Each structure stands twice: as structure tokens, then as C-alpha cells.
N, C-alpha and C positions, 0 to 999 in steps of 0.2 A: 335972186338967190344963186349962189355959185354951186359948182359940183360938190365942193367940200361940205356944204351945208346940208346935203342930202344925208340924213342920218340912217345909215345902214351899217351892219357889223363890218369891221375892218376886213375880215377875210371873206365876207359875203358868200356868194354862191359856191366858191371854191371849197367851202367846208360845211355849209349849212344851207340846204335848199329853202328853208323857211325865210331866208333873207328876201325871197320874192315878195312876201307880205309887206316887208318894210319898204321895198321899192314901190310897190303899188300904192301904199298909203301916202307917199310923197309925190306921186306922179301928177296929181291935180294941182299941186302948189308950184312946181317948177318942172314941167314936162321935159324941157331941153336938158336940164341937169340930170333928170332921172334916166333919160335915154343914154347919156354918156356913162353914167355909173353902171347901168345894166350891161352896156357893151363891155366895159372894163371887167365886170364880174364874169361874163361869158368867156372873155379871153383868158381869164385866170383858170376857169374850168378846163378849157382846151389845153393850156400850158401844163396844168397838173396831170391831165390824162396822158399828154405826150411824154412827160417825164416818167410816169409810171410804166408806160409801154417800153421806154428805153431801159428802165431798170429790169423789167420782166424778161427782156431779151438777153440779159447778161447772166452768167452762171453764178449762183450763190455758193458760198463755201459750205454751208450746211452746219458748221460747228457752232457758230454764234447766232444763227438765225433763229428767231422765236417770235411769239406774238408781240412781245414788248418792242423788239427791234423793228418789226414791221410797222407798228404803230408810230414809233419815232420817225422812221423814214417817211411815212405818209404825212406826218405833221411838218417835217422839214420840207418836203416837196410842196406842200400847201403854202408855206411861207415864201419859198423861192418863186412859185407861180404868181403869188400876189405881188411881189416886188417887181417882177418882170412885166406885169400887165399895165395897160393904160399909157404906155409911152407914145409920144407923138409919131404919127405915121405908121403905127402898128396895126395889128388885127382889130383892136377895139374901134378904131376909126371906121374900118370897113363895116363892122357889125352895126355901129351907130347909124351909118347911112342906110343899111338894110332895114333896121328897125324903123327909121323915119319913113322910108318908102312904104313899109308894111302898114304903117299907121295912116297913110294917106298923103304923104308929101310934107313940104315945109310948113304948111299951115297948121299941121298937127303939133308942131313944136311950140306954137304960141297960143293955141286954143285949149284951155283947160277942159272945156266941155267935151271936145273930141278925144282928148287924151284919157279922161276918166272912162270913156267908153271903150277905147281901143288899146291902150297900153297894157292893162292887165291881161287881155287876151294874147297880146304879143309875148309878154313875159311868160305866160303859162305855156304857150305853144312851142317856143323855140327849144327848150330843153328836151321836149318829148318827140321832136321831129327827127327821130333816128330811123335809119334804114332797116327794113325787114331783112333778116339774115338770108343770104343766098347759098349758104353751104349745102352741099349735097349729102345724101345719106339720112339715117334716122334722126340724127340730131337736128339738122337743118329743117327737115320735114316737120318735126315736133314744134320747133320754134315758130315756123311760118304758120302752122295750123292754129296755134294758140295765141299768137301775138295780139290780136284784137281783144280777146278775152282778158289777157294779162293787162293790157292797157286800161280796160274798164275797171279791173280790180285795183290797179294802181291809182286811178282817180278817186276811188272810194276810200282807200287806206292811206295814200301818200307814200306807200312803199314803191320803189322803182320797179317798173314792169319787168326788167331783166332779172331782178331778185325773185319776183313772183314766179316767173317762168322757170328759173333755176330750181326753186323748191319743187315745183310740179315735176320737173325732169328727174330730180333726185328721188322723189317718192314713187314715181311710176316707171323708173328705168327708161326715161325718154319715151314714155308711152307704150313700151313693149311689155310691161309687167302690170297689166290692168287687173284689178280685183274683179273676179267673175261672180255672177249670180249663180244660183243653184242649177239653172238651166243652161249655163254656159254663156249667157249674154253678158255684155260689158256693163260694169257699174258706173263707168266714167268718173270714178273717184280718184282723181289725179293727185290729191294731197293726203291720202291715207287718213282721212278724218273718221274717227270712230262714231258709231251710232249709240250715243248715250241715251239716258232715259228721256231727255227732252226732244229727241228726234222723232218726228211723226211720219217721215217718208219711208221709201223702200230701203231694205236692208240686205246686205250681202254678208254671209257668214263663212269665213275662211280660216285656215290655219296660217298663222303668222309668227314672226320672231319678235319676242320681247326680251328686254334685258332686266334681270333681277339680280341686284347686288353686283352689277357689272358682268354677269354671265348670261349668254344667250339661251333662251328657252323657247320651245315651240308651244304655242297656245292657240286656242280657237277663239276668235274675236269677231264682233259684229261691226261692219263698216257701213257708212251711208252710201246710198246708191242714187244716181241722178239720171235724168233722161238724156242729157247732153253734157259735153265737157264744159260748155259755157255756164251751165248750172253749177258745176263744181267750182268754177272760179268765183261766181257770185256768192256761193255759200261760204267759201274760204274768206272772202272779203268781209262778210258779215261776222264770221267767227272772230277775226282779228279786231274788228271795230267794237263789237258788243260784249266781248268777254274781258273783264278786268284782268284776267290772268295774263293777257298779252299787251297790257298797257305799256310795258317797257319796250316791247318790240315796236309799237307805234311811235314811241318817242325816239328810239335810237336806230330805227330801221333804215336810215338814209345812207348808211355805210354797210358794206358787205359784212364786216366784222360785227357791227352792232346788231345787224339783222340775224345773222346765224347764231351768235352767242345768246342773243335775246330769246330766240326760239328754244334753245337748249335749256336756258335757265327757267323758262316758263313751263318746261316739261312737255313740249310738243311731242317729243319722242323719247324713248327710254335708252336709246343707243348713246353711250357715253362719248362717242366720237362723232356725234351728229353734226356739231358745228363745223368741225374740220372737213367732214365729207361735203357738207352743203357749200362751204366756202370754195372748195375745189370746183364744184359744179357751177357756182356763180362765175368764177374766173373763166371757165370754159364757155359759158353763155356770153360773157362780155367779149371774149376773144372772137367768137363767131359773129357777134354784133359788129365789132370793129372791122372784121374782114369784109363786111357787106358795104362799108362806106367807101 
């Protein structure tokens, strides 16, 4: 079987992380071809991120920039990245060699039994092997302290850990705006999740801002309280997974725009500018992440 016979979406990982499932399904049939295709897709991801970083470093005019133009630019970058990936002697060849060694050497490229056991793990592990942010200050501290919990939530939901961290940062003011219990102790509610009738745990009752017809109003609301921040991340993952209200977020949450706008459409918050604010925090989180690499 040739590389071309490995049936994965043309744009692959550069635009849809679910292409991992397609790669894993063919790995037992032609492991060598699957490794080459996986390497090509990872190179495309790298190239797309490189192009995005270059664009972000330039000054925008501001007059014609909008969500539509941003989406068009992102799609164009994806196409360019895909076209430039997989060339002989390029980064894909290096990644392929690393994947082969990670799987146990040359014998792994000819043994379907070995590949079935090891290739899925390699494909799952590489995209998530990013560095923990080293930035100083409250932002860096927040990301480092909650990175493992965000990774666990990401594995449960499929939402990138950076997006999960960004939402926690937005809702909690990078951990500095914790919802407090009546006795002043922390609730560890990093996601601002309300305590509805189905909630059986501890509750913190505080004054908060809600938007009614686009206008901010101060109201008293009940919020869930947890023993630890890790409990908050676990509860957040359950909320997204088990509530049909967030089905769109689960489907479209692989991009910053899909994640942020999906949450706003689902009514996660009443702030009409929630998606824009969250997107800015996501960009900050990704910038700190890149600075650590």
C-alpha cells in the first residue's frame, strides 16, 4: 500500500484533529505509509502555526479586519501549509524518523501487531507534548499550576488544553478573582459555573454581573464550590460532555473561534462580548505557550 492509499482528509491535522482517528484506523494495514502521512500532517501543523505567528507579528490595518477576513486568512494559511508539507528532505522526514524510533525501530514499520499497539499512542502523544509555560507573574503561575488539570479535562472533552486554561483564566481573572464562600474561604470555582437545582455540592452565594438585554446588572447568584481546583476542571469537563446544550462546542471546539463562539451561542455567559473576550485570552495563553518552547 502506498502513502496515497492511506485515506485521511486532504488537509488532515492542519485543520481537523479528528484526522488522528483516520490515521490510527489504517496504521495496522500499512504502518510505514501511516507514519509518513502522520509526519506530513504534523509538518503541516507546524507550518500553519509558523505562518500564523508571522501574521500576528505584523500590524493590521483595522479597517477591513473582521471575523470573516480572519477566517479566510486562516483557511488560506491551512492551504499553503498543506501544499508546502511533505517535500523530500523536509521536516516531515525528520518527524517520520522520530516516530519510527518512538515505536521501537525499523521492525515497527513492518509489524502490524507492534504498530497496532504503539502507533495510536505515538499519534496521541505528539500533539500534546507541549512545554509548560515559563512566563513569570500571575499569568505564568496560573498556567503552570493548572496545566495538568487542563490536560486531564482536554482528554475528557477533546477541547485543547490551552483553550480550557484560557477559559478558566478569563472566568477567574487568572486566578485572582476567586468566588469566595461566606466564611471567606475559596470556592475554587475557576469556570464560574452556577449552582443549579441539580447541584448537590457546596454553594457560594455572591453578587455578580449579569447582562439583561445587553445591559449589565448586579444580581445575587449561587455558584458551585469545590475542594480543589482540580475538582473544578473535572466538573467543567463533565458539564461539557454531558449537557446537550454544549454539543456544538464539543463539535467545533478544535479552533479558538469555534470554541469561543460555541460557548457564547450555548449561553455559557450572558455577556454579549464573551466570545471576543475569551478569544483574546486564548491568544494570550497560546503566546505564553509558544514563548516556553
